[in-house]
N, C-alpha and C positions, 0 to 999 in steps of 0.2 A: 547324754544330754546333760548339760551343766545347769545347775541351779544357781541363780544369781541371789546373793544375800541382800535383803532389803533393810536390814538393821532394825527389825522389830524388837522392842524391849520386853514385851510381855507375850504370853501365849495368846491372850485375847487379840492383840494386834496381829499376830500371825494368822489366827483363825479368821479374823475380819478380812485380811488381805486375801486369804485362800477363797473365802466366799465371794469376794469381788472378782477374783480370777475366774471362778466357776461360772458366775453370772455372765461374764464377758464371753467365755467360751460358748455357753448355751445360747447367748444372743447371736453369736457368729454362726452357730449351727442352724439356728432358726432362719437367719438371713440366707444361708446357703439353701436350706429347704424351701424357703419362699422363692428364691431365685430359680431353683430347679422346678418348682411348681409353675412359675411363670413361663419357663422354657417349655414345659410340657403343654401348657395351654396355648402358647404361641405356636408350637409345632402342630398341635391339633387344628388351630385356626389356619395355619399355612397349608396344611393338608386339605382342608375343606376348600380353600381358595384355588389350589392346584386342581382339585377335582372339578370345580366349577369352570375354570378356564379350559380344562380338557374337554368338557362337555360343549362349551361354546365353540371351540375349535372344530370339534366333530360336526356340529350343526352347520358351521360355515363351510366345511369341506363337503358336506352333503349338498348344500346349495350350489357350490361351484361345480361339483361333478354331476349334479342333477341335469345339467345341460348337455353333458357328453353321453354318447351311447356307451353301453357296456363293452368291455373288450371282446373281440371276436375270437372264436375258437378255431377258425380256419386259417389264421395267420395273416390275413389281410389287415392293413392299417385302416382304422375308421376315418382317418383324415383324407384318404384318397377316395373320391367319389366313384362308385361303380357305374352309375348311369350318367346321362347328360346333366351337367351342372349348369343351371341357368344363371347363376350369379357370376360366372366367369365370362368375360367378353374378350374376343380375339382382337388384337391390335391390327392385324393385317386386313381382315375383311369386315370387322365390326359386328359380327354375329355372336350370339351368346352360345355358351356350351362348350367352348374349347379355347385353347390358347394359340397364339400365332405359330408356335413351333409345331403344333399338330393340326394346323389349318388345312382343310381339304382343298381349298382354293389356291394354296401356295404350292407350286410344282416342286420346290425343293424340300417340302416338309413331308418326309417319309419317316414314320415313327421308328426310332431306334437304329437308323442307318445313316451312313455318311452320304450327303446328297450327291457328291461326285461319283462315288462308287455305285450308289443306287441308280443313277441315270445310266451307267454303263450296264448294270445288271438287268434293269427293267426294260431296256430297249432290246427287243428280240431281233435277231438277224433275219433278213428276208429269206424266205424259203425258195430255194432254187429248184426249178423244174428241169426236165431233160432238154426242153427247147431253149431255156436260158443258158444252159451249159453249152449246147451246140452253138448258139449264137456267139457266146464268149470265145469258144475255140476258133470259130471262123474269123472273128475280128482279130484275134491274136495272130492267126496265120496270114491274114492280109497285111498286118503291120510288119510281120517278119519278112514276107516276100518283098514288100516295098523297101525295106531296109537292105535286103540282099541285092536288089536290083541297083541300088545307088552306091553300094559299097564296092570299092575296087581295091585289089591288092596287087601291086606291081603291074598294073595295066590289065589284069585279068579279073573277071567277075568271079566272086567266090560263091560257092554253093554249100548248103548244109546237108549233104547227103551222107 
């Protein structure tokens, strides 16, 4: 560090200048200490403000979540009603408790299935009895015989024996 000569003529002038420099340095340190002290008090004040805001946020969160039921342990969502919900109104029939997609009065509303496939699957085939089968066989034989009687090949009647 280089020392700049000030051109003091006497020792008293040099001592006076040195004392002045020391006072300047001390006042600078005091200013720095005061600044640091202010920073510490500001940090303390900010910490208190953050704690107060955190407490307010926690209280607001409790008010907001106070209207919600606690999370379920069985994995079901609390937003899906388990029983009939009277606030939901069906657009198809106007009754409360279900939506039109699940309307019992709507023939195409079968929960979780395609309506076209559901109609094919839900329609049970008629149960045939022995008499129905016999009637069907007799009807087919009549049709076959009438077709044989009218069909001719090269002027001859054909038979299916």
